[in-house]
N, C-alpha and C positions, 0 to 999 in steps of 0.2 A: 241515540246510534240503529245506525238506522236494523233496517230486519234485512239485505243482503249482512252484515255485519254479522247481526246472530245466528244467523244462519251456519255459517263461516267458524265462528265459535261452537255451536253447537258441536257439528259435524267434527271440529277439532279434541274437542270433547271426547265423543265418544267414536270416534273410531275404530279402535275396536270390535269396539261392541258391535259395531257397521258391517266391516270386513268379518265378523264373527256369521254373521245376517247373510249376507251374500255368497259370502263361498259356501253355506249353506246349503243357502239355494240349491247351488252351483250343485255341488257336491247331489245334491238329489235327482237334482231336473236328470242327471246324467245319468247316475245308475237305476232310475228307473223308464225312461224311456228314450236315450239314445242308444246308450248302450242295447240295450234290449235289442234297438230297430236295427243294429247295423250286426249284430247276430242271426238276426234272421235275417235279410243278406247276405251277409260273407254264410250260413247255411246251404241256403238258396242257390249262392252262386254256384258253393264246388257242389251240393246236384248236378244243376244244370251243367260244369264243366264235367263230372264223372262219368254224367250218360254220351254224353258226346264221344268223348276220350272211348266211351267202354263201343262206342259202333249202337247207341239206344236216342241221339241227337230226337228224330223223329218225335218218334216215341214217347219221349216224358214232355215235347211240348203241349202233344198233342190229347199225351192225357194231364198236365196238367186242368188244358184250354175245357178240357170236357169234366174235370173235374168243378172245376168253376161253374162251367154252365145247368151244373148237376146241385148244387151246392144254390145260384138263383135261383133256382127252376120250383127247389123244394124252400125256400127261405121262406114261407106264409104258409107253409102245409099247416096244415090241425091233424098233421097226421105226428108229424116231427115235431119235439118240444121244441117253443122257439130258438132259445138260449143251447139247441144243439146245430138249431142252421145256419144260427148267424157267427158269420165270421171271427 
């Protein structure tokens, strides 16, 4: 038998196990990485939309930029512990 034939036979024999491994890896990625990232983006978009609708869109953008600058300037400050200053 050739090597490709052996591989096909092996894949056919363990197709349930392979499917379970792939499904588990995919679900793990979705629930630990993709959904939190999407939820964070939706939350930020809704906050921005709320600020624009309430007439504070410019203030919201300024505060986001200012707070980002403050965090970046003090990221390696010896006064603030490093795990508190990082994003």
